[in-house]
MDTraj code that builds the backbone (N, CA, C; nanometers):
import mdtraj as md
import numpy as np

residues = "MET ALA PHE ASN THR GLN SER ALA PRO GLN GLN ARG GLU SER GLU GLN PHE ASP ILE VAL GLU TRP TYR PRO LYS PHE GLN SER CYS HIS LYS TYR PHE LEU ASP HIS ALA GLN HIS SER GLY PRO VAL GLN ALA LEU SER ALA PHE VAL ASN ILE GLN LEU PRO TYR GLN LYS GLN PRO ASN PRO VAL ILE SER SER SER SER SER PRO ARG SER ALA ALA PRO ASP MET PRO GLN LEU ARG GLN PRO ASN PRO PHE ALA GLN GLY GLN SER ALA ALA HIS ALA GLN ALA ILE SER VAL ILE PRO TYR ILE ARG ARG LEU VAL ALA THR GLY HIS ASP THR PRO ALA VAL LEU HIS GLY PHE PHE GLY ASP ASP TRP VAL GLY GLY ILE GLY GLN LEU HIS GLU ILE GLU ARG ARG ASN TYR LEU PHE ALA ALA LYS SER THR SER TRP MET LYS VAL LYS GLN ALA TYR ASP MET SER PRO GLU GLU THR VAL PRO PHE LEU ARG PRO LEU ARG GLU ALA SER GLU LYS GLU ILE GLN ALA ALA GLU ALA GLY TRP SER GLU TRP LEU ALA MET GLN ASP TRP MET LEU GLY PRO ARG ALA PRO GLU THR MET ASN ARG SER SER ARG VAL LYS ARG GLU GLN GLU".split()
xyz = np.array([
    [21.7463, 14.9403, 23.5810],
    [21.6352, 14.8327, 23.5447],
    [21.5268, 14.8496, 23.6359],
    [21.4068, 14.8596, 23.5974],
    [21.2834, 14.8621, 23.6729],
    [21.2045, 14.7413, 23.6477],
    [21.1190, 14.7058, 23.7477],
    [21.0463, 14.5898, 23.7404],
    [20.9294, 14.6054, 23.6365],
    [20.9096, 14.5000, 23.5522],
    [20.8033, 14.5054, 23.4496],
    [20.6735, 14.4995, 23.5204],
    [20.5713, 14.5877, 23.5053],
    [20.4602, 14.5850, 23.5776],
    [20.3563, 14.5212, 23.5116],
    [20.3747, 14.4634, 23.3763],
    [20.2714, 14.3831, 23.3146],
    [20.2654, 14.2387, 23.3804],
    [20.1480, 14.1921, 23.4121],
    [20.1297, 14.0542, 23.4558],
    [20.1287, 13.9618, 23.3334],
    [20.2173, 13.8577, 23.3539],
    [20.2181, 13.7489, 23.2522],
    [20.0933, 13.6673, 23.2762],
    [20.0542, 13.6127, 23.1493],
    [19.9282, 13.5299, 23.1542],
    [19.9540, 13.3971, 23.2425],
    [19.8743, 13.3639, 23.3214],
    [19.8886, 13.2359, 23.4164],
    [19.8529, 13.1200, 23.3294],
    [19.9386, 13.0090, 23.3647],
    [19.9050, 12.8824, 23.2879],
    [19.7791, 12.8155, 23.3349],
    [19.7135, 12.7561, 23.2419],
    [19.5818, 12.6940, 23.2759],
    [19.6119, 12.5610, 23.3508],
    [19.5280, 12.5525, 23.4497],
    [19.5466, 12.4354, 23.5411],
    [19.5286, 12.2990, 23.4656],
    [19.4562, 12.3051, 23.3559],
    [19.4132, 12.1769, 23.2880],
    [19.5364, 12.1370, 23.1940],
    [19.6231, 12.2194, 23.1867],
    [19.7396, 12.1915, 23.0868],
    [19.8408, 12.0808, 23.1625],
    [19.8758, 11.9805, 23.0959],
    [19.9614, 11.8795, 23.1617],
    [20.1048, 11.9361, 23.1631],
    [20.1623, 11.9166, 23.2841],
    [20.3049, 11.9742, 23.3120],
    [20.3961, 11.8781, 23.2553],
    [20.4779, 11.9331, 23.1653],
    [20.5817, 11.8429, 23.0905],
    [20.7137, 11.8869, 23.1511],
    [20.7713, 11.8010, 23.2347],
    [20.8965, 11.8488, 23.2944],
    [21.0176, 11.8694, 23.2081],
    [21.0239, 11.7998, 23.1002],
    [21.1271, 11.8121, 22.9952],
    [21.1100, 11.9490, 22.9272],
    [20.9904, 11.9849, 22.8977],
    [20.9657, 12.1046, 22.8215],
    [20.9864, 12.2270, 22.9386],
    [20.9523, 12.2068, 23.0551],
    [20.9825, 12.3059, 23.1665],
    [21.1143, 12.3377, 23.1832],
    [21.2081, 12.2444, 23.1888],
    [21.3484, 12.2503, 23.2278],
    [21.4263, 12.3716, 23.1577],
    [21.4203, 12.3895, 23.0211],
    [21.4953, 12.4878, 22.9666],
    [21.4422, 12.6309, 23.0027],
    [21.3157, 12.6290, 23.0233],
    [21.2556, 12.7673, 23.0893],
    [21.3089, 12.7914, 23.2241],
    [21.3087, 12.6853, 23.3013],
    [21.3712, 12.6972, 23.4339],
    [21.5203, 12.7434, 23.4333],
    [21.5947, 12.6811, 23.3403],
    [21.7262, 12.7213, 23.3323],
    [21.7419, 12.8782, 23.2856],
    [21.6549, 12.9226, 23.1927],
    [21.6652, 13.0530, 23.1577],
    [21.6360, 13.1400, 23.2727],
    [21.5418, 13.1105, 23.3706],
    [21.5164, 13.2010, 23.4816],
    [21.6310, 13.1956, 23.5763],
    [21.6943, 13.0817, 23.6018],
    [21.8248, 13.0645, 23.6826],
    [21.9362, 13.1538, 23.6264],
    [21.9493, 13.1518, 23.4978],
    [22.0566, 13.2322, 23.4320],
    [22.0234, 13.3798, 23.4487],
    [21.8988, 13.4034, 23.4093],
    [21.8674, 13.5493, 23.4335],
    [21.9055, 13.5916, 23.5697],
    [21.8562, 13.5105, 23.6714],
    [21.8713, 13.5709, 23.8105],
    [22.0188, 13.5864, 23.8331],
    [22.1031, 13.4950, 23.8048],
    [22.2495, 13.5074, 23.8285],
    [22.3136, 13.6161, 23.7572],
    [22.2815, 13.6330, 23.6185],
    [22.3635, 13.7181, 23.5322],
    [22.3032, 13.8558, 23.5313],
    [22.1792, 13.8820, 23.5520],
    [22.1237, 14.0048, 23.5411],
    [22.0487, 14.0598, 23.6754],
    [21.9585, 13.9726, 23.7338],
    [21.8748, 14.0334, 23.8232],
    [21.9502, 14.0613, 23.9615],
    [22.0384, 13.9804, 23.9927],
    [22.1156, 13.9979, 24.1273],
    [22.1951, 14.1337, 24.1154],
    [22.2280, 14.1747, 23.9860],
    [22.3220, 14.2974, 23.9853],
    [22.2299, 14.4233, 23.9639],
    [22.0910, 14.4061, 23.9631],
    [22.0050, 14.5276, 23.9371],
    [21.9700, 14.5953, 24.0683],
    [21.9590, 14.7334, 24.0559],
    [21.9241, 14.8021, 24.1832],
    [21.7916, 14.7584, 24.2530],
    [21.6853, 14.7443, 24.1778],
    [21.5544, 14.6964, 24.2381],
    [21.5662, 14.5672, 24.3109],
    [21.6291, 14.4742, 24.2550],
    [21.6441, 14.3451, 24.3153],
    [21.7236, 14.3498, 24.4360],
    [21.8350, 14.4223, 24.4352],
    [21.9433, 14.4342, 24.5390],
    [21.8540, 14.5170, 24.6672],
    [21.7805, 14.6203, 24.6333],
    [21.7073, 14.6812, 24.7314],
    [21.6020, 14.6043, 24.7991],
    [21.5243, 14.5281, 24.7197],
    [21.4205, 14.4355, 24.7863],
    [21.4855, 14.3233, 24.8529],
    [21.5924, 14.2696, 24.8159],
    [21.6698, 14.1582, 24.8796],
    [21.7242, 14.2048, 25.0187],
    [21.7675, 14.3430, 25.0330],
    [21.8070, 14.3904, 25.1388],
    [21.6890, 14.4178, 25.2470],
    [21.5743, 14.4550, 25.1929],
    [21.4631, 14.4924, 25.2701],
    [21.4192, 14.3611, 25.3341],
    [21.4064, 14.2412, 25.2643],
    [21.3558, 14.1195, 25.3222],
    [21.4546, 14.0406, 25.3722],
    [21.5948, 14.0870, 25.3743],
    [21.6917, 14.0347, 25.4569],
    [21.7474, 13.9026, 25.3861],
    [21.7789, 13.8832, 25.2680],
    [21.8202, 13.7704, 25.2051],
    [21.9493, 13.7994, 25.1105],
    [22.0535, 13.7384, 25.1260],
    [22.1785, 13.7521, 25.0559],
    [22.1564, 13.7030, 24.9021],
    [22.2054, 13.7862, 24.8150],
    [22.2125, 13.7373, 24.6769],
    [22.3349, 13.6789, 24.6501],
    [22.3348, 13.5844, 24.5417],
    [22.4577, 13.4956, 24.5365],
    [22.5803, 13.5722, 24.5210],
    [22.5900, 13.7024, 24.4741],
    [22.7223, 13.7737, 24.4708],
    [22.7697, 13.8146, 24.6130],
    [22.6784, 13.7998, 24.7063],
    [22.7096, 13.8408, 24.8428],
    [22.7466, 13.7263, 24.9270],
    [22.7320, 13.5971, 24.8749],
    [22.7611, 13.4839, 24.9600],
    [22.9098, 13.4706, 24.9845],
    [22.9484, 13.4609, 25.1098],
    [23.0863, 13.4511, 25.1428],
    [23.1090, 13.3039, 25.2041],
    [23.2288, 13.2391, 25.1803],
    [23.3510, 13.2890, 25.1199],
    [23.3491, 13.2739, 24.9708],
    [23.2509, 13.2171, 24.8972],
    [23.2457, 13.1875, 24.7714],
    [23.1288, 13.2546, 24.6745],
    [23.1445, 13.3856, 24.6585],
    [23.0368, 13.4586, 24.5860],
    [23.0215, 13.4050, 24.4419],
    [22.9001, 13.4081, 24.3990],
    [22.8717, 13.3724, 24.2604],
    [22.8263, 13.4917, 24.1845],
    [22.9004, 13.5404, 24.0899],
    [22.8506, 13.6747, 24.0199],
    [22.7804, 13.6558, 23.8918],
    [22.7961, 13.5251, 23.8370],
    [22.7211, 13.5184, 23.7189],
    [22.7091, 13.3559, 23.7016],
    [22.6276, 13.3096, 23.5914],
    [22.5981, 13.1697, 23.5635],
    [22.7253, 13.0946, 23.5194],
    [22.8481, 13.1784, 23.4735],
    [22.9559, 13.1242, 23.4102],
    [23.0852, 13.1640, 23.4760],
    [23.0894, 13.2539, 23.5643],
    [23.2144, 13.3032, 23.6144],
    [23.2537, 13.2153, 23.7258],
    [23.3910, 13.2014, 23.7560],
    [23.4360, 13.1253, 23.8564],
    [23.4134, 13.1892, 23.9891],
    [23.3868, 13.0973, 24.0946],
    [23.3558, 13.1462, 24.2329],
    [23.4655, 13.2173, 24.2918],
    [23.4600, 13.3444, 24.3466],
    [23.5789, 13.4042, 24.3949],
    [23.5833, 13.3912, 24.5440],
    [23.7083, 13.3629, 24.5959],
    [23.7290, 13.3394, 24.7399],
    [23.7457, 13.4991, 24.8006],
    [23.6922, 13.4978, 24.9336],
    [23.6970, 13.6297, 25.0058],
    [23.8534, 13.6504, 25.0627],
    [23.9240, 13.5366, 25.0493],
    [24.0664, 13.5401, 25.0948],
    [24.1448, 13.6277, 25.0157],
    [24.2604, 13.6770, 25.0589],
    [24.3407, 13.7629, 24.9718],
    [24.4011, 13.6880, 24.8481],
    [24.4055, 13.7260, 24.7380],
    [24.4502, 13.6686, 24.6169],
    [24.6062, 13.6548, 24.6178],
    [24.6705, 13.5361, 24.6174],
    [24.8089, 13.5201, 24.6236],
    [24.8521, 13.4446, 24.4900],
    [24.8842, 13.5049, 24.3839],
    [24.9345, 13.4411, 24.2543],
    [25.0287, 13.3413, 24.2678],
    [25.1273, 13.3716, 24.3457],
    [25.2489, 13.2791, 24.3758],
    [25.1968, 13.1356, 24.4198],
    [25.0756, 13.1485, 24.4860],
    [25.0415, 13.0028, 24.5411],
    [24.9410, 12.9411, 24.4677],
    [24.8855, 13.0153, 24.3628],
    [24.7788, 12.9648, 24.2771],
    [24.8324, 12.8435, 24.1795],
    [24.7759, 12.7416, 24.1850],
    [24.8032, 12.6192, 24.1154],
    [24.7152, 12.6108, 23.9799],
    [24.7614, 12.5688, 23.8606],
    [24.6655, 12.5606, 23.7480],
    [24.5788, 12.4436, 23.7636],
    [24.4507, 12.4634, 23.7359],
    [24.3370, 12.3664, 23.7634],
    [24.2726, 12.3319, 23.6266],
    [24.3038, 12.2227, 23.5699],
    [24.2329, 12.1955, 23.4475],
    [24.0862, 12.1710, 23.4417],
    [24.0398, 12.1650, 23.5671],
    [23.8971, 12.1369, 23.5803],
    [23.8120, 12.2655, 23.6297],
    [23.8852, 12.3753, 23.6227],
    [23.8234, 12.5112, 23.6801],
    [23.6919, 12.5266, 23.6204],
    [23.6749, 12.5249, 23.4792],
    [23.5539, 12.5635, 23.4153],
    [23.4302, 12.4882, 23.4683],
    [23.4694, 12.3429, 23.4740],
    [23.3585, 12.2515, 23.5188],
    [23.3209, 12.2905, 23.6654],
    [23.4203, 12.3230, 23.7530],
    [23.3805, 12.3559, 23.8867],
    [23.3068, 12.4837, 23.8874],
    [23.3399, 12.5698, 23.7897],
    [23.2561, 12.7060, 23.7969],
    [23.1109, 12.6753, 23.7691],
    [23.0889, 12.6057, 23.6615],
    [22.9561, 12.5771, 23.6315],
    [22.8742, 12.5007, 23.7322],
    [22.9419, 12.4070, 23.7964],
    [22.8726, 12.3330, 23.9122],
    [22.8495, 12.4249, 24.0230],
    [22.9326, 12.5238, 24.0407],
    [22.9047, 12.6084, 24.1564],
    [22.7929, 12.7012, 24.1301],
    [22.7784, 12.7432, 24.0188],
    [22.6649, 12.8283, 23.9804],
    [22.5349, 12.7525, 23.9905],
    [22.5389, 12.6308, 23.9388],
    [22.4146, 12.5346, 23.9369],
    [22.3754, 12.5161, 24.0765],
    [22.4720, 12.5182, 24.1828],
    [22.4314, 12.4903, 24.3171],
    [22.3475, 12.6060, 24.3726],
    [22.3398, 12.7056, 24.3158],
    [22.2499, 12.8117, 24.3714],
    [22.1064, 12.7846, 24.3362],
    [22.0257, 12.7662, 24.4448],
    [21.8922, 12.7389, 24.4277],
    [21.8234, 12.8700, 24.4256],
    [21.7039, 12.8616, 24.3427],
    [21.6033, 12.9884, 24.3481],
    [21.5010, 12.9670, 24.4603],
    [21.4879, 12.8548, 24.5058],
    [21.3724, 12.8273, 24.5972],
    [21.3707, 12.9197, 24.7181],
    [21.4910, 12.9431, 24.7901],
    [21.4792, 13.0457, 24.8987],
    [21.4457, 13.1764, 24.8770],
    [21.4593, 13.2215, 24.7461],
    [21.4229, 13.3600, 24.7115],
    [21.2728, 13.3586, 24.6808],
    [21.2069, 13.2591, 24.6197],
    [21.0749, 13.2494, 24.6005],
    [21.0029, 13.2385, 24.7388],
    [21.0522, 13.1446, 24.8240],
    [21.0008, 13.1317, 24.9663],
    [20.9880, 13.2666, 25.0317],
    [21.1072, 13.3523, 25.0229],
    [21.1127, 13.4753, 25.0875],
    [21.0156, 13.5812, 25.0333],
    [20.9998, 13.5701, 24.9115],
    [20.9157, 13.6739, 24.8457],
    [20.7701, 13.6273, 24.8840],
    [20.7344, 13.5118, 24.8878],
    [20.5952, 13.4642, 24.9226],
    [20.5622, 13.4993, 25.0657],
    [20.6642, 13.4708, 25.1663],
    [20.6386, 13.4867, 25.3000],
    [20.6223, 13.6358, 25.3406],
    [20.6870, 13.7211, 25.2697],
    [20.6795, 13.8662, 25.2939],
    [20.5850, 13.9412, 25.1996],
    [20.5071, 13.8722, 25.1207],
    [20.4243, 13.9278, 25.0425],
    [20.4511, 14.0056, 24.9283],
    [20.5764, 13.9731, 24.8777],
    [20.6244, 14.0519, 24.7715],
    [20.6269, 13.9542, 24.6304],
    [20.5504, 13.8670, 24.6362],
    [20.5663, 13.7713, 24.5190],
    [20.4559, 13.8154, 24.4035],
    [20.4766, 13.9437, 24.3748],
    [20.3809, 13.9983, 24.2529],
    [20.4438, 13.9537, 24.1323],
    [20.3578, 13.9483, 24.0199],
    [20.4098, 13.9219, 23.8878],
    [20.5393, 14.0114, 23.8539],
    [20.5154, 14.1404, 23.8854],
    [20.6243, 14.2438, 23.8544],
    [20.7512, 14.2084, 23.9165],
    [20.7508, 14.1720, 24.0404],
    [20.8636, 14.1226, 24.1039],
    [20.9249, 13.9994, 24.0540],
    [20.8447, 13.9074, 24.0513],
    [20.8849, 13.7884, 23.9881],
    [20.9621, 13.7992, 23.8499],
    [20.8914, 13.8849, 23.7678],
    [20.9623, 13.9100, 23.6512],
    [21.0869, 13.9759, 23.6597],
    [21.0910, 14.0579, 23.7557],
    [21.2208, 14.1361, 23.7881],
    [21.3399, 14.0281, 23.8418],
    [21.3027, 13.9359, 23.9030],
    [21.4043, 13.8406, 23.9671],
    [21.4444, 13.7281, 23.8602],
    [21.3254, 13.6955, 23.7871],
    [21.3710, 13.5645, 23.6930],
    [21.3371, 13.5885, 23.5444],
    [21.2999, 13.7033, 23.5040],
    [21.3006, 13.7379, 23.3569],
    [21.1713, 13.7044, 23.2863],
    [21.1667, 13.7124, 23.1515],
    [21.0538, 13.6904, 23.0746],
    [20.9985, 13.5481, 23.0831],
    [21.0800, 13.4535, 23.1199],
    [21.0305, 13.3067, 23.1177],
    [20.9782, 13.2887, 23.2518],
    [20.9507, 13.3704, 23.3550],
    [20.9156, 13.3278, 23.4956],
    [20.8011, 13.2437, 23.4892],
    [20.7004, 13.2726, 23.4154],
    [20.5684, 13.1927, 23.4243],
    [20.5901, 13.0504, 23.4024],
    [20.6580, 13.0193, 23.2862],
    [20.6847, 12.8859, 23.2471],
    [20.8001, 12.8220, 23.3325],
    [20.8906, 12.9074, 23.3757],
    [21.0104, 12.8463, 23.4393],
    [20.9952, 12.8353, 23.5896],
    [20.9406, 12.9312, 23.6691],
    [20.9390, 12.9132, 23.8131],
    [20.8017, 12.9246, 23.8549],
    [20.7010, 12.9530, 23.7609],
    [20.5478, 12.9627, 23.7926],
    [20.5024, 12.8474, 23.8786],
    [20.5304, 12.7277, 23.8361],
    [20.4849, 12.6162, 23.9076],
    [20.5312, 12.6080, 24.0525],
    [20.6709, 12.6418, 24.0590],
    [20.7393, 12.6409, 24.1921],
    [20.6758, 12.7542, 24.2829],
    [20.6415, 12.8558, 24.2103],
    [20.5878, 12.9755, 24.2936],
    [20.4480, 12.9331, 24.3419],
    [20.3730, 12.8555, 24.2664],
    [20.2372, 12.8087, 24.3194],
    [20.2538, 12.7110, 24.4307],
    [20.3485, 12.6234, 24.4169],
    [20.3774, 12.5249, 24.5233],
    [20.4245, 12.5942, 24.6494],
    [20.5071, 12.6856, 24.6381],
    [20.5633, 12.7563, 24.7744],
    [20.4487, 12.8302, 24.8263],
    [20.3452, 12.8889, 24.7547],
    [20.2355, 12.9625, 24.8021],
    [20.1437, 12.8571, 24.8869],
    [20.1331, 12.7362, 24.8338],
    [20.0472, 12.6397, 24.9024],
    [20.1343, 12.5907, 25.0258],
    [20.2596, 12.5719, 25.0235],
    [20.3302, 12.5210, 25.1326],
    [20.3182, 12.6350, 25.2472],
    [20.3214, 12.7600, 25.2113],
    [20.3075, 12.8740, 25.3114],
    [20.1605, 12.8553, 25.3808],
    [20.0548, 12.8280, 25.3072],
    [19.9285, 12.8077, 25.3629],
    [19.9442, 12.6787, 25.4589],
    [20.0058, 12.5880, 25.4186],
    [20.0131, 12.4554, 25.4988],
    [20.0992, 12.4873, 25.6182],
    [20.1921, 12.5676, 25.6202],
    [20.2781, 12.6040, 25.7226],
    [20.1897, 12.6838, 25.8400],
    [20.1188, 12.7760, 25.7971],
    [20.0409, 12.8588, 25.8828],
    [19.9298, 12.7720, 25.9437],
    [19.8815, 12.6791, 25.8726],
    [19.7645, 12.5884, 25.9280],
    [19.8268, 12.4914, 26.0314],
    [19.9560, 12.4450, 26.0068],
    [20.0077, 12.3352, 26.0868],
    [20.0649, 12.3735, 26.2287],
    [20.0993, 12.5055, 26.2387],
    [20.1745, 12.5336, 26.3706],
    [20.1590, 12.6909, 26.4008],
    [20.2245, 12.7314, 26.5078],
    [20.2311, 12.8735, 26.5488],
    [20.2899, 12.9666, 26.4655],
    [20.2794, 13.0958, 26.4793],
    [20.3471, 13.1882, 26.4121],
    [20.5003, 13.1877, 26.4330],
    [20.5294, 13.1660, 26.5616],
    [20.6822, 13.1575, 26.5842],
    [20.7400, 13.0440, 26.5179],
    [20.6832, 12.9313, 26.5054],
    [20.7337, 12.8052, 26.4357],
    [20.7431, 12.8386, 26.2952],
    [20.6377, 12.8973, 26.2355],
    [20.6498, 12.9345, 26.0927],
    [20.7541, 13.0333, 26.0632],
    [20.7701, 13.1300, 26.1403],
    [20.8846, 13.2118, 26.1294],
    [21.0196, 13.1473, 26.1242],
    [21.0337, 13.0619, 26.2256],
    [21.1591, 12.9733, 26.2326],
    [21.1644, 12.8811, 26.1030],
    [21.0618, 12.8431, 26.0475],
    [21.0726, 12.7619, 25.9253],
    [21.1236, 12.8513, 25.8205],
    [21.0929, 12.9725, 25.8131],
    [21.1167, 13.0557, 25.6968],
    [21.2492, 13.1496, 25.7220],
    [21.3075, 13.1349, 25.8554],
    [21.4412, 13.1841, 25.8762],
    [21.5440, 13.1010, 25.7985],
    [21.6607, 13.1660, 25.7712],
    [21.7682, 13.0923, 25.7057],
    [21.8668, 13.0866, 25.7950],
    [21.9853, 13.1567, 25.7662],
    [22.1033, 13.1601, 25.8543],
    [22.0650, 13.2630, 25.9592],
    [22.1507, 13.2743, 26.0727],
    [22.1226, 13.3742, 26.1640],
    [22.1311, 13.5226, 26.1021],
    [22.2087, 13.5339, 25.9975],
    [22.2100, 13.6649, 25.9378],
    [22.0882, 13.6734, 25.8323],
    [22.0197, 13.5830, 25.8019],
    [21.9135, 13.6050, 25.7070],
    [21.7811, 13.5604, 25.7662],
    [21.7553, 13.5993, 25.8814],
    [21.6227, 13.5703, 25.9386],
    [21.5169, 13.6459, 25.8556],
    [21.3865, 13.5931, 25.8481],
    [21.2847, 13.6754, 25.7870],
    [21.2482, 13.7801, 25.8763],
    [21.2501, 13.9101, 25.8347],
    [21.2089, 14.0260, 25.9245],
    [21.0677, 14.0368, 25.9538],
    [20.9743, 13.9850, 25.8793],
    [20.8325, 13.9824, 25.9076],
    [20.7702, 13.8829, 25.8203],
    [20.6432, 13.8498, 25.8562],
    [20.5572, 13.7538, 25.7767],
    [20.4289, 13.8325, 25.7497],
    [20.3851, 13.8156, 25.6258],
    [20.2543, 13.8754, 25.5869],
    [20.1550, 13.7453, 25.5362],
    [20.0272, 13.7674, 25.5727],
    [19.9315, 13.6741, 25.4949],
    [19.9557, 13.6575, 25.3465],
    [19.9191, 13.5401, 25.2981],
    [19.9440, 13.5208, 25.1564],
    [19.8803, 13.6128, 25.0629],
    [19.9523, 13.6753, 24.9806],
    [19.9040, 13.7841, 24.8954],
    [19.8019, 13.7514, 24.7915],
    [19.6860, 13.8180, 24.8013],
    [19.5959, 13.7902, 24.7045],
    [19.5594, 13.6610, 24.6730],
    [19.5294, 13.5608, 24.7775],
    [19.4869, 13.4383, 24.7606],
    [19.3397, 13.4256, 24.6953],
    [19.3248, 13.3443, 24.5991],
    [19.1916, 13.3295, 24.5300],
    [19.1297, 13.2183, 24.5915],
    [18.9825, 13.2210, 24.5733],
    [18.9066, 13.1144, 24.6247],
    [18.9455, 12.9681, 24.5581],
    [18.9730, 12.9834, 24.4363],
    [19.0316, 12.8621, 24.3712],
    [19.1592, 12.7990, 24.4288],
    [19.2527, 12.8911, 24.4590],
    [19.3668, 12.8629, 24.5287],
    [19.3493, 12.7968, 24.6619],
    [19.2537, 12.8575, 24.7493],
    [19.2285, 12.8095, 24.8755],
    [19.1607, 12.6726, 24.8665],
    [19.0723, 12.6449, 24.7736],
    [19.0015, 12.5245, 24.7589],
    [19.1036, 12.4180, 24.7292],
    [19.2050, 12.4452, 24.6241],
    [19.3125, 12.3478, 24.5939],
    [19.3997, 12.3238, 24.7196],
    [19.4281, 12.4198, 24.8074],
    [19.5034, 12.3944, 24.9195],
    [19.4362, 12.3130, 25.0206],
    [19.2976, 12.3304, 25.0317],
    [19.2191, 12.2438, 25.1268],
    [19.2212, 12.1080, 25.0824],
    [19.2091, 12.0769, 24.9506],
    [19.2192, 11.9454, 24.9021],
    [19.3486, 11.8751, 24.9296],
    [19.4509, 11.9489, 24.9269],
    [19.5905, 11.9017, 24.9435],
    [19.6044, 11.8726, 25.0756],
    [19.5479, 11.9671, 25.1708],
    [19.5726, 11.9430, 25.3163],
    [19.4839, 11.8208, 25.3609],
    [19.3697, 11.7993, 25.3033],
    [19.2907, 11.6757, 25.3252],
    [19.3697, 11.5478, 25.2828],
    [19.4375, 11.5571, 25.1787],
    [19.5259, 11.4481, 25.1338],
    [19.6289, 11.4107, 25.2406],
    [19.6934, 11.5230, 25.2807],
    [19.7957, 11.5113, 25.3889],
    [19.7459, 11.4532, 25.5257],
    [19.6378, 11.4930, 25.5592],
    [19.5732, 11.4397, 25.6826],
    [19.5539, 11.2905, 25.6714],
    [19.4950, 11.2513, 25.5484],
    [19.4738, 11.1171, 25.5159],
    [19.6178, 11.0289, 25.5260],
    [19.7062, 11.1010, 25.4705],
    [19.8470, 11.0432, 25.4776],
    [19.8906, 11.0069, 25.6214],
    [19.8679, 11.1009, 25.7113],
    [19.9116, 11.0845, 25.8521],
    [19.8234, 10.9676, 25.9201],
    [19.7164, 10.9502, 25.8593],
    [19.6334, 10.8380, 25.9283],
    [19.6526, 10.7218, 25.8456],
    [19.7452, 10.7237, 25.7468],
    [19.7516, 10.5961, 25.6662],
    [19.6248, 10.5679, 25.5658],
    [19.5364, 10.6641, 25.5561],
    [19.4251, 10.6479, 25.4638],
    [19.4613, 10.6592, 25.3241],
    [19.5296, 10.5687, 25.2720],
    [19.5781, 10.5659, 25.1367],
    [19.5303, 10.4527, 25.0571],
    [19.5480, 10.4596, 24.9301],
    [19.5073, 10.3405, 24.8447],
    [19.3770, 10.3015, 24.8635],
    [19.3581, 10.1684, 24.8884],
    [19.2250, 10.1212, 24.9158],
    [19.1522, 10.1700, 25.0481],
    [19.2367, 10.2389, 25.1326],
    [19.1783, 10.2936, 25.2668],
    [19.1503, 10.4371, 25.2328],
    [19.1647, 10.5133, 25.1161],
    [19.1499, 10.6353, 25.0903],
    [19.0092, 10.6736, 25.1195],
    [18.9717, 10.7843, 25.1772],
    [18.8242, 10.8201, 25.1934],
    [18.7497, 10.8251, 25.0653],
    [18.6328, 10.7857, 25.0588],
    [18.5547, 10.7767, 24.9246],
    [18.5396, 10.9202, 24.8772],
    [18.5251, 11.0199, 24.9569],
    [18.5172, 11.1589, 24.9034],
    [18.6508, 11.2135, 24.8251],
    [18.7615, 11.1519, 24.8864],
    [18.8947, 11.1904, 24.8161],
    [18.8983, 11.1240, 24.6870],
    [18.8588, 10.9892, 24.6631],
    [18.8604, 10.9196, 24.5385],
    [18.7717, 10.9896, 24.4535],
    [18.6531, 11.0308, 24.4970],
    [18.5560, 11.0973, 24.4059],
    [18.6063, 11.2384, 24.3607],
    [18.6644, 11.3087, 24.4460],
    [18.7351, 11.4320, 24.4125],
    [18.8430, 11.4126, 24.3038],
    [18.9219, 11.3126, 24.3252],
    [19.0482, 11.2831, 24.2200],
    [18.9718, 11.2512, 24.0896],
    [18.8616, 11.1604, 24.0786],
    [18.8022, 11.1298, 23.9495],
    [18.7449, 11.2352, 23.8792],
    [18.6797, 11.3371, 23.9607],
    [18.6212, 11.4606, 23.9032],
    [18.7317, 11.5350, 23.8424],
    [18.8405, 11.5506, 23.9181],
    [18.9572, 11.6412, 23.8669],
    [18.9978, 11.5816, 23.7397],
    [19.0237, 11.4468, 23.7342],
    [19.0755, 11.3858, 23.6078],
    [18.9778, 11.4062, 23.4931],
    [18.8459, 11.3968, 23.5154],
    [18.7533, 11.4147, 23.4117],
    [18.7551, 11.5540, 23.3549],
    [18.7632, 11.6399, 23.4578],
    [18.7714, 11.7972, 23.4101],
    [18.9013, 11.8173, 23.3248],
    [18.9958, 11.7545, 23.3523],
    [19.1260, 11.7784, 23.2707],
    [19.1151, 11.6986, 23.1369],
])
top = md.Topology()
chain = top.add_chain()
for i, resn in enumerate(residues, 1):
    res = top.add_residue(resn, chain, resSeq=i)
    for name in ("N", "CA", "C"):
        top.add_atom(name, md.element.get_by_symbol(name[0]), res)
traj = md.Trajectory(xyz[None], top)
């Protein structure tokens, strides 16, 4: 399998986000990641390069698909195995416990969050399924860089001792519109730190919010 190099159309910012409509698309991305992407050569190669384990590599309970039972790394001893009437339910719960956020974060921080790579990791529904999460994580990365030193940003993006981020890159292809949105979000956070909220919110922030609502 090769990454699809076609860029999917981006969602218009003016569209209202419907979480109920979004969730099936997210589930599709999650299922694709577990059932297909993690077993493909390009995804495995990139994951090794950016030093993040895929679900099937997680020990002691690797997850090889969205429906298969978690396998233990310990030797299998059938004579000690007890029947478990709840095994299927546990399997589904275990697969659902795998979050896609760490993978999105690692791709963003290393500059590999291209449309082709996101399609390769999360399938045809990636724009509707994880597109919003991708935008949020890009903004979080900007906030992290603005708030502290390189070393602390790296520590924030490290995971386990075996999955430290090998390098950080500046945000890939940031647009002026994206930077302005991040600036507005950062200003809101600074106001939050100073309790400048509600009736105390700066007039410029209230005016900006009104303009945004009118544009939508």
